[in-house]
TIGU-316860 format. One line per 3 residues: number of its first residue (from 0); for each residue y, x, z of C-alpha. Coordinates in steps of 0.2 Angstrom, whole numbers. Last residue first. Example, Ala and Ser with C-alpha at 12.3 -4.5 7.8 and 13.67 -1.06 7.14 Angstrom:
1 = -5/68/36 | -22/62/39
END
This chain:
180 = 222/-583/147 | 236/-592/138 | 243/-575/131
177 = 226/-572/123 | 226/-589/115 | 244/-586/108
174 = 237/-570/100 | 242/-553/105 | 254/-541/96
171 = 247/-528/84 | 257/-529/68 | 273/-531/79
168 = 271/-514/86 | 269/-506/69 | 285/-514/64
165 = 284/-528/52 | 291/-530/34 | 285/-547/27
162 = 276/-551/11 | 281/-566/2 | 269/-581/0
159 = 282/-594/2 | 289/-586/18 | 297/-602/25
156 = 293/-596/43 | 283/-612/46 | 276/-609/64
153 = 258/-614/66 | 258/-609/84 | 239/-610/85
150 = 238/-601/68 | 247/-586/75 | 258/-579/61
147 = 272/-572/71 | 259/-563/82 | 264/-564/101
144 = 274/-552/110 | 276/-542/126 | 289/-531/134
141 = 287/-529/153 | 284/-510/152 | 299/-507/141
138 = 312/-515/153 | 327/-522/144 | 340/-527/156
135 = 342/-546/161 | 355/-559/156 | 354/-554/138
132 = 367/-555/124 | 361/-554/106 | 368/-548/89
129 = 360/-548/72 | 368/-539/57 | 359/-543/41
126 = 360/-528/29 | 350/-537/16 | 348/-556/17
123 = 334/-568/23 | 329/-559/38 | 315/-567/48
120 = 318/-570/67 | 309/-569/83 | 310/-575/101
117 = 297/-579/114 | 303/-591/128 | 301/-590/147
114 = 320/-586/150 | 331/-597/140 | 336/-595/122
111 = 354/-600/118 | 356/-601/99 | 371/-597/90
108 = 380/-604/75 | 393/-594/65 | 389/-604/49
105 = 394/-590/37 | 388/-575/47 | 371/-584/48
102 = 359/-592/59 | 346/-604/51 | 335/-614/63
99 = 318/-614/71 | 310/-622/86 | 293/-620/93
96 = 281/-629/104 | 268/-619/115 | 273/-627/131
93 = 284/-642/127 | 280/-652/143 | 284/-636/153
90 = 273/-629/167 | 266/-615/156 | 284/-609/151
87 = 280/-600/134 | 292/-611/124 | 293/-603/106
84 = 309/-598/98 | 312/-595/79 | 328/-589/70
81 = 328/-589/51 | 340/-576/47 | 356/-574/37
78 = 369/-560/33 | 384/-555/44 | 387/-557/63
75 = 371/-567/66 | 369/-574/83 | 358/-574/99
72 = 362/-579/117 | 347/-573/126 | 338/-577/143
69 = 327/-562/148 | 311/-561/158 | 310/-545/169
66 = 305/-554/184 | 290/-560/175 | 287/-555/158
63 = 298/-549/143 | 298/-558/126 | 295/-555/108
60 = 289/-564/93 | 295/-555/84 | 305/-546/71
57 = 302/-550/53 | 310/-540/39 | 310/-548/22
54 = 328/-544/18 | 334/-528/27 | 339/-527/45
51 = 353/-522/56 | 350/-524/75 | 362/-527/89
48 = 360/-528/108 | 372/-533/122 | 367/-531/140
45 = 372/-539/157 | 375/-557/153 | 378/-568/169
42 = 373/-586/165 | 377/-601/176 | 369/-615/167
39 = 375/-634/167 | 375/-633/148 | 392/-639/143
36 = 402/-634/159 | 392/-617/161 | 396/-613/142
33 = 414/-618/145 | 416/-607/160 | 407/-592/152
30 = 416/-592/135 | 406/-584/121 | 409/-581/103
27 = 427/-586/104 | 432/-590/86 | 445/-582/73
24 = 446/-584/54 | 455/-576/39 | 474/-571/38
21 = 479/-586/28 | 472/-598/41 | 455/-602/49
18 = 451/-607/67 | 432/-608/71 | 426/-619/85
15 = 410/-612/91 | 393/-620/87 | 380/-617/101
12 = 363/-623/99 | 354/-625/115 | 337/-621/123
9 = 336/-627/141 | 323/-641/137 | 315/-638/120
6 = 319/-653/109 | 336/-644/106 | 351/-646/117
3 = 367/-647/107 | 383/-638/112 | 399/-639/102
0 = 413/-627/106
END
């Protein structure tokens, strides 16, 4: 497993070692001891989630507040997304900064998203299967979000004028300025 820290402290790109042969391929999607050795983080995942989305769907930017915050290990099983995270840790030197990358069933890359980050993704292929492990349980009352197209965040979602498919909830998320208050 290759682990690379992004410019956002504690946010890591995870590239598993893939073994290919005549039968197909195999890789470990998570190995707790190796993850801890390479990141310095002791993580105990307690919940796995999966979504299947159509091309053009945008989910996010979501997070849970306070003691309900979640660290996530995200990956695409099949299909492709532009995955985006935003550092919401007010004491962080990279507060308000974002990071994005392509995750796909083909490249098998994963992104570790620490607690205190907002997360979202834009679906680039139909029937994309997105999977994520969480280190804390989902708690509806703590669920919050920031608008994906907030001008203060200036995230390049690579939309090129395309319409996005949003849930009703995601259409009414707060702005980054509202989060900062």
